[in-house]
C-alpha positions as CSV (number, residue, x, y, z in Angstrom):
1,M,22.7,58.3,33.6
2,I,21.3,56.8,30.4
3,F,24.7,56.2,29.0
4,L,25.6,53.9,31.9
5,R,22.3,52.1,31.6
6,N,23.0,51.3,28.0
7,Y,26.5,50.2,28.8
8,F,25.6,47.7,31.6
9,F,22.6,46.4,29.6
10,I,25.0,45.3,26.8
11,F,27.6,44.2,29.4
12,S,25.0,41.9,31.0
13,L,24.0,40.3,27.7
14,A,27.6,39.7,26.7
15,Y,28.3,38.1,30.1
16,A,25.2,35.9,29.7
17,V,26.5,34.8,26.2
18,L,29.9,33.9,27.7
19,I,28.4,31.8,30.5
20,L,26.1,30.0,28.1
21,T,29.0,29.1,25.7
22,K,31.1,28.0,28.7
23,I,28.3,25.6,29.6
24,I,28.2,24.3,26.0
25,F,32.0,24.0,26.1
26,A,31.8,21.8,29.2
27,L,29.0,19.7,27.8
28,Y,30.5,19.2,24.4
29,L,33.9,18.3,25.7
30,G,32.3,16.1,28.3
31,S,34.9,13.4,28.2
32,Y,37.6,16.0,28.9
33,F,35.9,17.0,32.1
34,E,34.4,13.6,33.1
35,S,36.6,13.3,36.2
36,Y,35.1,16.5,37.6
37,T,31.8,16.9,39.4
38,F,29.0,19.1,38.2
39,L,29.8,21.6,41.0
40,Q,33.5,21.7,40.0
41,N,32.6,22.6,36.5
42,I,30.1,25.3,37.6
43,Y,32.7,26.6,39.9
44,A,35.2,26.9,37.1
45,I,32.7,28.6,34.8
46,F,32.0,31.3,37.3
47,W,35.5,31.5,38.7
48,G,36.7,33.1,35.4
49,Y,34.3,36.0,35.8
50,K,37.2,38.5,35.5
51,F,37.9,37.3,31.9
52,D,34.2,37.4,31.2
53,F,33.8,40.9,32.6
54,A,36.7,42.1,30.5
55,V,35.1,40.9,27.3
56,G,31.7,42.2,28.5
57,G,33.3,45.6,29.0
58,I,34.9,45.6,25.6
59,V,31.7,44.6,23.8
60,A,29.7,47.2,25.8
61,F,32.1,50.0,25.0
62,I,32.2,49.2,21.3
63,V,28.4,49.2,21.1
64,T,27.7,52.3,23.2
65,M,30.3,54.3,21.3
66,F,27.5,54.8,18.8
67,D,24.3,54.8,20.9
68,F,22.9,58.0,19.5
69,N,20.1,56.2,17.6
70,R,18.1,53.4,19.3
71,R,17.4,51.4,16.2
72,F,21.0,51.5,14.9
73,T,22.4,50.7,18.3
74,S,20.0,47.7,18.6
75,I,21.0,46.3,15.2
76,F,24.7,46.9,16.0
77,A,24.4,45.3,19.5
78,T,22.7,42.3,18.0
79,A,25.4,41.8,15.4
80,V,28.2,42.1,18.0
81,L,26.6,39.8,20.5
82,V,25.7,37.1,17.9
83,G,29.3,37.5,16.6
84,L,30.6,36.9,20.2
85,F,28.5,33.8,20.4
86,A,29.7,32.5,17.0
87,F,33.3,33.1,18.0
88,E,33.0,31.2,21.2
89,I,31.5,28.3,19.4
90,S,34.4,28.4,16.9
91,D,36.7,28.3,19.9
92,I,35.1,25.1,21.1
93,Y,35.8,23.6,17.6
94,Y,39.4,24.7,17.9
95,Y,39.8,23.5,21.5
96,Y,38.4,20.1,20.6
97,D,41.1,19.7,17.9
98,S,44.1,21.4,19.6
99,A,43.4,21.3,23.4
100,R,43.9,25.1,23.7
101,H,41.9,28.2,23.1
102,I,42.4,30.3,20.0
103,G,45.2,32.8,20.5
104,Y,47.8,34.2,18.2
105,E,46.5,31.8,15.5
106,I,43.5,34.1,14.9
107,L,45.9,36.4,13.0
108,D,46.3,33.7,10.3
109,S,42.6,32.6,10.3
110,A,41.6,34.8,7.4
111,N,43.8,32.8,5.1
112,D,42.0,29.6,6.0
113,A,38.5,30.9,6.6
114,S,36.7,28.6,4.2
115,G,38.7,25.5,5.3
116,L,37.9,26.3,8.9
117,L,34.2,26.7,8.2
118,Q,34.1,23.4,6.3
119,T,35.9,21.6,9.0
120,G,33.6,23.0,11.6
121,F,30.4,21.8,9.8
122,L,31.8,18.5,8.8
123,Q,33.4,17.4,12.0
124,H,31.0,19.1,14.4
125,T,27.7,18.9,12.4
126,Y,25.3,18.7,15.3
127,L,26.9,21.5,17.3
128,S,27.0,23.6,14.1
129,L,23.3,23.1,13.4
130,F,22.5,23.7,17.0
131,S,24.6,26.9,17.1
132,L,23.1,28.1,13.8
133,A,19.6,27.7,15.3
134,M,20.7,29.5,18.5
135,A,22.2,32.3,16.4
136,I,18.9,32.8,14.6
137,F,17.1,32.8,17.9
138,F,19.6,35.3,19.3
139,I,19.1,37.6,16.4
140,W,15.5,37.8,17.2
141,L,16.0,37.9,21.0
142,F,18.8,40.4,21.2
143,Y,17.2,42.8,18.8
144,R,13.9,42.6,20.7
145,L,15.6,43.2,24.1
146,S,17.9,45.9,22.8
147,N,15.1,47.8,21.0
148,R,13.2,47.9,24.3
149,A,16.0,48.6,26.7
150,I,18.4,50.9,24.9
151,V,17.7,54.6,25.0
152,S,19.3,57.1,22.6
153,V,22.0,59.3,24.1
154,K,21.8,63.0,23.2
155,L,24.8,64.7,21.6
156,D,25.3,67.4,24.3
157,R,28.4,69.2,25.7
158,Y,29.1,66.3,28.1
159,I,29.2,63.5,25.5
160,V,33.0,63.4,25.3
161,F,33.3,63.1,29.0
162,K,30.7,60.4,29.1
163,K,32.6,58.4,26.5
164,I,35.9,58.9,28.3
165,F,34.3,57.6,31.5
166,L,33.1,54.5,29.7
167,L,36.6,54.0,28.3
168,L,38.0,54.2,31.8
169,L,35.4,51.8,33.1
170,T,36.3,49.3,30.3
171,I,40.0,49.6,31.1
172,F,39.0,48.8,34.7
173,F,37.4,45.5,33.6
174,I,40.3,44.7,31.2
175,R,42.8,45.0,34.0
176,G,40.8,42.5,36.1
177,M,39.3,45.3,38.1
178,F,41.4,45.6,41.2
179,N,44.4,43.6,40.0
180,H,47.7,45.4,40.5
181,I,48.9,44.0,37.2
182,P,47.0,43.7,33.8
183,L,44.8,40.7,33.5
184,N,46.6,38.0,31.6
185,P,45.0,34.8,30.1
186,W,47.6,32.7,31.9
187,Q,46.2,33.8,35.2
188,S,43.4,31.3,34.6
189,N,45.9,28.7,35.9
190,Q,45.5,30.2,39.4
191,I,42.4,28.0,39.7
192,G,44.8,25.2,40.4
193,D,43.9,22.8,37.7
194,P,44.9,23.1,34.0
195,K,41.7,21.6,32.7
196,L,39.4,23.7,34.8
197,A,41.6,26.7,33.8
198,S,40.6,26.1,30.2
199,L,36.9,26.2,31.3
200,A,37.4,29.4,33.3
201,L,39.0,31.3,30.5
202,N,36.9,32.3,27.5
203,G,38.4,32.1,24.1
204,T,37.5,35.7,23.1
205,Y,39.7,37.2,25.8
206,N,42.6,34.9,24.9
207,M,42.3,36.0,21.3
208,I,42.0,39.7,22.1
209,T,45.2,39.6,24.2
210,A,47.0,37.7,21.5
211,I,46.1,40.3,18.9
212,M,47.0,43.2,21.2
213,A,50.2,41.6,22.2
214,D,51.4,40.2,18.8
215,R,54.8,41.5,19.8
216,A,54.8,38.6,22.2
217,H,54.5,36.1,19.3
218,L,58.0,34.8,19.4
219,K,59.9,33.6,16.4
220,P,62.8,31.2,16.6
221,I,66.3,32.7,16.2
222,N,68.0,31.8,12.9
223,L,70.9,29.6,13.8
224,P,73.9,28.6,11.6
225,K,73.2,25.3,9.8
226,T,75.3,22.2,10.2
227,E,75.5,19.0,8.2
228,K,75.1,17.0,11.4
229,N,71.4,16.5,12.0
230,S,71.6,13.8,14.7
231,I,72.2,14.2,18.4
232,S,72.1,10.5,19.4
233,S,75.8,10.5,20.1
234,L,75.2,12.9,23.0
235,Y,73.1,10.3,24.7
236,L,75.3,7.3,24.5
237,G,76.5,5.5,27.6
238,Y,74.3,5.0,30.6
239,K,73.7,2.4,33.3
240,K,70.5,1.0,34.8
241,V,69.7,2.3,38.3
242,D,67.2,1.3,41.0
243,K,65.3,3.9,42.8
244,K,67.0,5.0,46.0
245,L,64.3,6.8,47.9
246,D,60.8,5.7,49.0
247,R,58.2,8.4,48.2
248,P,60.1,11.3,49.8
249,N,58.7,14.8,50.1
250,V,60.5,16.9,47.5
251,V,61.5,20.6,48.0
252,F,62.7,22.5,44.9
253,L,64.6,25.5,46.2
254,F,64.8,28.0,43.3
255,L,67.3,30.3,45.2
256,E,66.7,33.6,43.6
257,S,69.7,35.0,41.8
258,W,72.3,32.9,43.7
259,S,75.3,33.0,41.4
260,R,78.0,30.5,42.0
261,V,80.7,33.2,41.8
262,N,79.2,35.1,44.6
263,L,78.9,32.2,47.1
264,S,81.6,31.5,49.7
265,K,81.9,29.8,53.1
266,K,81.7,33.3,54.6
267,T,78.7,34.6,52.8
268,T,76.6,31.5,52.6
269,P,77.9,29.2,55.3
270,F,74.9,27.0,55.5
271,L,74.8,26.1,51.8
272,F,78.5,25.3,51.8
273,E,78.0,23.1,54.9
274,I,75.0,21.2,53.4
275,M,76.8,20.7,50.1
276,K,79.4,18.7,52.0
277,K,76.6,16.3,53.0
278,S,75.0,16.3,49.5
279,I,75.5,15.0,46.0
280,T,77.0,17.9,44.1
281,P,78.7,18.5,40.7
282,E,81.6,20.9,40.1
283,V,79.1,23.4,38.8
284,M,75.7,23.7,37.1
285,I,74.9,25.9,34.1
286,A,71.6,27.8,34.2
287,N,69.4,27.7,31.1
288,G,68.3,31.3,31.3
289,H,68.3,34.6,33.1
290,R,64.8,34.8,34.4
291,T,62.9,32.9,37.0
292,T,60.4,31.6,34.5
293,E,63.3,30.3,32.3
294,G,64.7,28.5,35.3
295,I,61.4,27.0,36.2
296,F,60.8,25.7,32.6
297,A,64.3,24.2,32.2
298,T,64.2,22.6,35.6
299,L,60.7,21.1,35.6
300,V,60.4,20.2,31.9
301,S,64.1,19.4,31.3
302,F,64.1,21.2,28.0
303,E,65.8,24.3,26.5
304,N,64.1,27.7,26.6
305,P,63.6,29.8,23.5
306,L,67.1,31.3,23.1
307,G,67.3,34.5,25.2
308,K,63.5,34.3,26.0
309,T,60.9,32.5,28.0
310,V,57.9,30.4,27.2
311,A,55.8,32.6,29.5
312,K,53.4,35.2,28.1
313,N,53.8,34.2,24.4
314,Q,52.4,31.5,22.1
315,L,54.7,28.8,23.6
316,Q,52.8,28.9,26.8
317,D,49.9,27.1,25.1
318,F,51.8,24.0,24.2
319,E,51.7,20.9,26.4
320,Y,54.9,19.8,28.2
321,D,56.0,16.8,30.2
322,S,56.9,18.0,33.7
323,V,58.4,16.3,36.7
324,I,55.6,17.8,38.9
325,D,53.0,16.1,36.7
326,V,54.7,12.8,37.4
327,L,54.6,13.4,41.2
328,N,51.0,14.6,41.0
329,R,50.0,11.3,39.3
330,D,51.7,9.5,42.2
331,G,49.5,11.2,44.8
332,Y,51.7,14.1,45.8
333,E,50.3,17.4,47.0
334,S,52.0,20.2,44.9
335,S,52.4,23.9,45.7
336,F,54.6,26.7,44.5
337,F,55.6,29.6,46.8
338,Q,57.2,32.9,45.9
339,G,58.1,35.9,47.9
340,T,57.2,38.3,45.2
341,A,53.7,38.8,43.7
342,K,52.7,35.5,42.3
343,E,52.2,36.9,38.8
344,T,55.5,38.7,38.6
345,S,56.6,37.9,35.0
346,G,53.9,35.2,34.9
347,T,55.9,33.0,37.4
348,G,52.9,31.7,39.4
349,S,50.9,30.8,36.3
350,L,53.8,29.1,34.7
351,A,54.4,27.0,37.8
352,Q,50.8,25.9,37.7
353,K,50.9,25.3,34.0
354,L,53.8,22.9,34.7
355,G,51.9,21.0,37.3
356,F,51.9,22.8,40.7
357,K,48.3,22.7,41.9
358,Y,48.5,25.7,44.1
359,S,50.4,29.0,43.8
360,Y,51.1,31.5,46.6
361,G,52.7,34.9,46.5
362,K,53.4,37.8,48.8
363,S,49.8,38.8,49.1
364,D,49.0,35.5,50.7
365,I,51.7,35.9,53.4
366,T,50.0,38.0,56.1
367,Q,52.2,37.0,59.0
368,R,55.4,39.0,58.6
369,K,58.2,39.7,60.9
370,Y,60.4,41.7,58.5
371,G,58.1,43.5,56.2
372,E,59.0,43.8,52.5
373,N,61.9,44.9,50.3
374,S,61.3,46.4,46.8
375,W,60.1,43.1,45.4
376,G,58.4,41.2,48.2
377,V,58.6,39.6,51.6
378,Y,61.9,38.4,53.1
379,D,62.7,34.7,52.9
380,Q,62.3,34.2,56.7
381,D,58.6,35.1,56.4
382,L,58.2,33.2,53.2
383,Y,59.6,30.0,54.7
384,N,57.5,30.4,57.8
385,F,54.4,30.6,55.5
386,V,55.6,27.5,53.6
387,Q,55.9,25.5,56.8
388,T,52.4,26.5,57.9
389,E,51.0,25.4,54.5
390,V,52.7,22.0,54.2
391,Q,51.4,21.0,57.7
392,K,47.9,21.0,56.1
393,S,48.8,18.1,53.8
394,A,48.3,14.5,54.8
395,K,50.1,13.4,51.5
396,P,53.7,13.5,50.5
397,F,54.3,17.0,49.2
398,V,56.4,18.5,46.4
399,I,56.9,22.2,46.7
400,G,58.8,24.9,44.8
401,I,60.1,28.0,46.5
402,N,61.4,31.2,45.0
403,G,62.4,33.9,47.5
404,A,62.6,37.6,47.2
405,T,65.4,38.5,49.6
406,T,68.1,38.2,47.0
407,H,66.0,39.8,44.3
408,D,67.1,43.0,46.1
409,D,70.1,44.1,48.0
410,K,68.3,45.5,51.1
411,L,68.1,44.2,54.6
412,P,65.2,44.7,56.9
413,N,65.3,47.6,59.4
414,G,67.3,46.6,62.5
415,V,69.4,43.9,60.8
416,K,73.0,44.7,61.1
417,K,75.3,44.4,58.0
418,V,78.4,42.2,57.9
419,R,81.5,43.7,56.2
420,F,82.2,41.3,53.3
421,S,83.6,43.8,50.9
422,D,84.9,47.4,50.9
423,D,82.7,48.0,47.8
424,E,79.4,49.1,49.2
425,K,77.2,47.8,46.4
426,E,78.9,44.4,46.4
427,N,78.7,44.3,50.2
428,N,74.9,44.9,50.1
429,I,74.5,42.0,47.6
430,L,76.6,39.7,49.8
431,N,74.6,40.7,52.9
432,A,71.4,39.9,51.2
433,L,72.8,36.4,50.3
434,H,74.0,36.0,53.9
435,F,70.6,36.9,55.3
436,S,68.9,34.6,52.8
437,D,71.3,31.8,53.8
438,E,70.3,32.1,57.4
439,A,66.6,31.8,56.5
440,L,67.4,28.8,54.4
441,R,69.3,27.1,57.3
442,D,66.4,27.5,59.7
443,F,63.9,26.3,57.1
444,V,65.8,23.2,56.1
445,Q,66.5,22.2,59.7
446,N,62.8,22.6,60.6
447,I,61.5,20.7,57.6
448,Q,64.1,17.9,58.2
449,K,63.1,17.6,61.8
450,K,59.4,17.4,61.1
451,Y,59.6,15.5,57.8
452,P,62.9,13.4,57.8
453,N,62.0,11.7,54.5
454,T,62.5,14.8,52.4
455,L,64.7,15.3,49.3
456,F,66.0,18.9,49.1
457,V,67.0,20.1,45.7
458,F,69.2,23.2,46.1
459,F,69.9,25.3,43.0
460,A,69.4,28.9,41.7
461,D,66.7,29.9,39.3
462,H,69.3,31.9,37.5
463,C,72.4,34.0,38.2
464,G,72.3,37.6,39.4
465,H,74.7,40.4,40.3
466,V,77.5,39.0,38.2
467,N,80.0,41.2,36.4
468,G,82.0,38.7,34.4
469,S,82.1,36.5,31.4
470,A,79.1,34.8,29.8
471,Y,80.1,31.6,31.4
472,E,80.3,33.2,34.8
473,N,76.8,34.7,34.3
474,Y,75.3,31.2,34.1
475,M,77.1,29.3,36.8
476,I,74.8,28.3,39.6
477,P,75.1,26.0,42.7
478,F,73.3,22.6,42.8
479,A,73.0,20.0,45.5
480,L,70.8,17.0,46.2
481,Y,70.4,16.3,49.9
482,H,68.5,13.5,51.7
483,K,69.5,11.9,55.0
484,D,69.8,8.5,53.2
485,L,71.9,9.7,50.3
486,K,75.7,9.2,50.5
487,P,77.5,12.6,50.0
488,Q,79.5,12.7,46.8
489,K,81.4,15.4,44.9
490,L,81.3,14.7,41.2
491,D,83.8,16.3,38.7
492,V,81.2,17.2,36.1
493,I,79.5,20.3,34.7
494,L,75.7,19.9,34.6
495,S,72.9,21.7,32.9
496,Q,69.8,22.9,34.7
497,R,68.0,20.5,32.4
498,D,69.6,17.6,34.3
499,I,67.7,18.3,37.6
500,A,64.4,16.6,36.6
501,P,66.1,13.3,35.3
502,S,68.2,13.1,38.4
503,V,65.3,13.6,40.8
504,V,63.2,11.0,38.8
505,D,66.0,8.5,38.9
506,L,66.2,8.8,42.7
507,I,62.5,8.3,43.2
508,Y,61.4,6.0,40.4
509,G,64.5,4.5,38.9
510,D,65.1,4.8,35.1
511,Y,64.0,8.3,34.1
512,R,64.0,7.2,30.4
513,K,60.7,5.3,31.1
514,V,59.1,8.0,33.2
515,I,60.1,11.2,31.4
516,P,61.5,9.9,28.1
517,N,61.4,13.3,26.4
518,A,63.7,15.0,28.9
519,S,66.7,16.6,27.1
520,G,68.7,16.6,30.3
521,K,70.6,13.7,31.9
522,S,70.8,12.0,35.3
523,L,73.7,12.1,37.7
524,F,72.9,8.5,38.6
525,S,72.5,6.8,35.2
526,D,74.3,8.9,32.6
527,K,78.0,9.3,31.9
528,N,78.8,12.1,29.5
529,F,77.3,15.4,30.3
530,F,76.9,18.6,28.3
531,A,75.6,22.1,29.1
532,E,74.7,25.2,27.2
533,Y,74.0,28.9,27.7
534,F,72.9,31.8,25.4
535,Q,74.1,35.3,26.0
536,N,73.7,38.3,23.6
537,G,73.8,36.2,20.4
538,I,76.4,33.8,21.7
539,I,75.8,30.1,22.2
540,G,78.0,28.6,24.8
541,W,78.5,24.8,24.7
542,I,80.4,22.6,27.2
543,E,81.3,19.0,27.0
544,G,83.5,17.7,29.8
545,D,86.4,20.2,30.2
546,D,86.0,21.6,26.7
547,A,83.9,24.6,25.8
548,I,83.1,26.6,22.8
549,E,81.2,29.9,22.1
550,I,79.6,30.4,18.8
551,D,78.5,33.8,17.4
552,I,75.2,32.9,15.7
553,S,75.3,35.9,13.4
554,S,78.7,35.0,11.9
555,A,79.3,31.4,13.0
556,K,82.6,32.6,14.4
557,Q,83.8,30.4,17.3
558,S,86.0,30.8,20.3
559,C,87.3,27.9,22.4
560,F,87.9,27.5,26.1
561,K,89.1,25.1,28.7
562,I,87.2,24.7,31.9
563,E,89.2,24.5,35.1
564,S,86.8,24.4,38.1
565,L,85.1,27.8,38.0
566,K,87.6,29.3,35.5
567,H,86.9,29.7,31.8
568,L,90.3,29.8,30.1
569,S,90.7,30.9,26.4
570,V,92.6,28.4,24.2
571,T,93.3,27.8,20.6
572,C,90.6,25.9,18.7
573,K,91.6,22.4,17.7
574,D,90.0,19.3,16.1
575,I,87.9,18.3,19.1
576,D,86.2,21.7,19.0
577,K,84.8,20.8,15.5
578,K,82.7,18.1,17.3
579,L,81.6,20.7,19.9
580,Y,80.6,23.1,17.2
581,T,78.4,20.5,15.3
582,D,77.0,19.1,18.5
583,A,76.0,22.5,19.7
584,L,74.3,23.6,16.5
585,A,72.6,20.2,16.0
586,F,71.2,20.2,19.5
587,H,70.0,23.8,19.3
588,N,68.4,23.4,15.9
589,I,66.5,20.3,16.9
590,S,65.5,21.7,20.3
591,Q,64.3,25.1,19.1
592,S,62.5,23.5,16.2
593,L,60.6,21.2,18.5
594,L,59.9,23.9,21.0
595,F,58.4,26.3,18.5
596,S,56.3,23.7,16.8
597,G,54.9,22.3,20.1
598,K,56.6,18.9,19.6
599,T,58.8,18.7,22.7
600,K,57.1,15.4,23.5
601,T,58.8,13.8,20.5
602,F,62.3,14.6,21.7
603,S,63.0,10.9,22.6
604,S,62.9,10.0,18.9
605,F,66.1,12.1,18.4
606,K,68.0,10.5,21.3
């Protein structure tokens, strides 16, 4: 078993290097972690062991691929381990400057190698000198240890099988060992604090995954240009408002795939009943077609990359203003709950990146009455779990909930179907909605009874199960309900980006002072609304009752009139020239800021 001995010897040295550099990371960025205790920092350092084990496995496999000669292997191991130390120190430099680990940027580093080295030594002289001294010491130490511990592996008939076994062992570590999904750097956010997450994650693993997944390096879509480069006219006209609610609990209900066209008094009776008691618009337009896209647009009040998500690509590393961060700073306890696995499409990590301190998924929900569908637990069991967890908080709470019942079209065994449609497939979808609506009713009634000062924000994360126009594929329900709010039906079409400003206005007053870089508007202080969607290369843009769709490949446009839930084709006229230029100006500015990490400067364009 000599080959295993060599592997785990190198593995252990690599792990030790990563722990050491994490300690240096915490010490050198002391002011960044000054609000945390020594034990919290140590906890974070060792909490990220899966990322460290993954790197340790990769280093060990690379070195032991050529362990046929002890002297050569010792020299090679020393070079790789010292290189690992040097890279982690470089990552500290980078993090100090950019507040994020090296990721996809490593692909361009060769072009600026000399500049990066000069910057490192000039701006971080003492750390550089210390690291240089440590590197020299490590050259001596690692070679000495390796030369004593490593044993040459014989080239026998079993050598291929031994190397395959080591490869499988390395893959085991790269996948996070017993994780059911591959280990992703964003899972560091599961620690519950974004700063501690940066300490838990080592830069090497972040860099390796960025290189291996360069296909995830998004590039902005080329949009037609327009002479108009200002969007200030879109934000004219508003009134000052005073806050209406006193530190309410807040429940964001990301109703999975609840499309407006599939909802009715018969299929979702509770939602229709609560909407009568709520503040609601005619319709809301979703800003994407995935849960992560709905989460980003809702909490950040900003547009997603067109047809894509910020999750699992370079955009995830930028900093964003989130309504959850606002509530956290005000002493709220924040948690995100989902009926699926919490890392499905990176949802849980994104929620934590955007402020939720805790994230829970189906594996956390052990008390189940209905079992699971193909995606996760049913909403009844999810909501019961949520109620158990919120009881533990003595603070006002803000929670986000995304169910799994309507992610599928199956009902639990023993639950009888209702006949909503003669089409079996459609009937199954509507039954899932109906069953989810029943769970929603019980949950809201229970929460309202125990916590009467609660603001419920009803909306869908995105549409699902819609066979219709692009417009119909983005229509979702929306309602704001609190016992002290006067019900009101407003004849407006909102964007999902309008949720955060509206909630902030209710709790704090003028959202422009609290989240100035929101691209959405508030139901309570703004007048003229606009909404957008993107479907298969088509930008949809709505202002009032007028709408336009623009083919970005040809700049060809089609015009429409909005009548309630209908999207009626009409002849383009002069007013649609304004919609065309507004749409392209907004998208060009939004996408440019998003891809350059400058969303926090959006207020300067308003």
